[in-house]
N, C-alpha and C positions, 0 to 999 in steps of 0.2 A: 720848646727846645730851653731857649735862651731864656725864658721864667729859670724851669728848673734849676739849671748851670747858678744865677742867678741870686738862686734861694740857698741854694744848697751851699757857695763859697756866704752867701752873707750868718745859714746858721756857724762854719764852717770858724770862723774870724770871731762870732759871739760868747764860741765855749772854749776860743784860747783862751782870751779875752781877762781873764781871772789865774788863770794862769798869768801872763805876760806881765801880770801887778805882779806878783809877786819878785819874777825875777826882774822886776824892772829896777827893785832899790838895790836887789843883790849888783845888778850890773852896774848901776851908779856909784855906788860903793866898791864896785872893784872897776869903775872908771881913776877915783879919787885915790886910790895907790896906788892904779898905776903909772898916777897923774901925781907921785910921791909925797899928796899937802895932805895937813895936817891941822889940827885945832878948830880955829874960826873954819881956816879958810879949806878943809874938810866938811864941814856941818855946812859950811853956807854955797858948795861947789853942790853938796850930795842933795839940799834943799828945788833948790835951782834945776837939779839933771831933772826932780822929782818931780817937782810941778812944771816941767817943759812933759814933758813921757805924761803926764796925766792934760794934758793940752793939748796933745796927739791923739787918746785916747776918748778925746769928747770930741774930735777933728771924724771918726771915726767914727762912733755914735751916730755924730749929726748927715756925716753921709749914708747912711744904713739907713736913717732912712727919710733919707731924702729916695735910697734904690726905692725903700717896701714906698715912696708915698705918700708915708704920714703924715700927716698935718693938725694945723691948735694940737686940741690937747694928746689930741696920742702921741700925735710925736713929743711930746712934754714931759708925755710919761715915758714911753717906751726912747728917750735920751738919757733922761732923769736915771734908770731901769739901769743902765748900761755905761755910765759912765758911772754907777756904784757899780755891778758887777766889776767894772773893769778894774779897780780902783781899792779892789778884796786885799 
């Protein structure tokens, strides 16, 4: 039963990742607007925000690979695809 629940949670997270990527950019832009940033400050903030979001996605993909007990080439392939899907 635990395995089924874990697999379901991973599947949901994998399906939600691409949707989060589009909203991350919008969220970063929104945060910059709330902070009343403009010009180079806004550009820098948004760039860092998006980089941090990608790092979080990479960590999530690594975690999913560990949950699936992947290693070697299978892990590398899974993480690469997961990160690509998350940053669409």
